[in-house]
C-alpha positions in Angstrom: 86.4 40.8 120.1 84.0 38.5 121.2 81.8 40.7 124.2 83.7 43.8 123.4 82.6 44.0 119.4 81.6 48.1 120.6 85.5 48.8 120.9 86.7 47.2 117.3 84.5 50.7 115.5 86.0 52.8 117.1 89.4 51.5 117.7 88.6 51.2 113.4 88.3 54.5 113.6 91.1 56.0 115.4 93.2 54.4 113.6 92.5 55.9 110.2 92.7 59.0 111.5 96.3 58.6 112.5 97.3 56.6 109.5 95.3 59.3 107.2 97.5 61.4 109.8 100.8 59.6 108.6 100.4 60.1 105.4 100.0 63.4 105.3 103.3 63.9 106.9 104.9 61.8 104.5 103.7 63.3 101.3 104.5 67.3 102.7 100.7 68.3 103.0 101.9 70.0 106.3 105.3 71.8 104.9 105.2 75.1 105.1 102.6 75.4 108.1 104.1 77.4 110.9 105.1 75.8 114.0 102.5 75.9 116.7 99.9 74.0 114.5 102.8 71.0 113.8 102.8 71.5 117.3 99.0 70.9 117.8 99.1 67.9 115.3 101.7 65.9 116.6 100.2 67.4 120.1 96.8 65.7 118.6 98.1 62.5 116.7 100.1 61.3 120.0 97.0 61.4 122.7 95.1 59.5 119.4 97.6 57.2 120.0 97.3 56.7 123.9 93.1 56.1 122.7 94.4 53.5 120.4 96.3 52.1 123.6 93.8 52.7 126.2 91.2 50.7 124.1 92.8 47.8 123.0 94.6 47.1 126.7 91.3 48.0 128.2 90.4 45.3 125.6 93.0 42.7 126.9 91.7 42.8 130.9 88.3 42.3 129.6 86.5 40.8 132.3 89.2 40.7 134.9 89.5 44.4 135.1 85.9 43.9 136.6 86.6 40.9 138.9 84.0 38.2 136.9 
């Protein structure tokens, strides 16, 4: 990641949250929960996904975004 090494840890942690939550869904850990709880989880996963995309896109832009 070059000069953006600090963000690799953040991306790693976000991906751990995302994949572990999806594994919980696949293994039916969320079976029987209220619709509101499931909706909150879906919203949280969408926010985590957006954060991953924002960080990776920011790294892609790199110094070009600051005009250097």
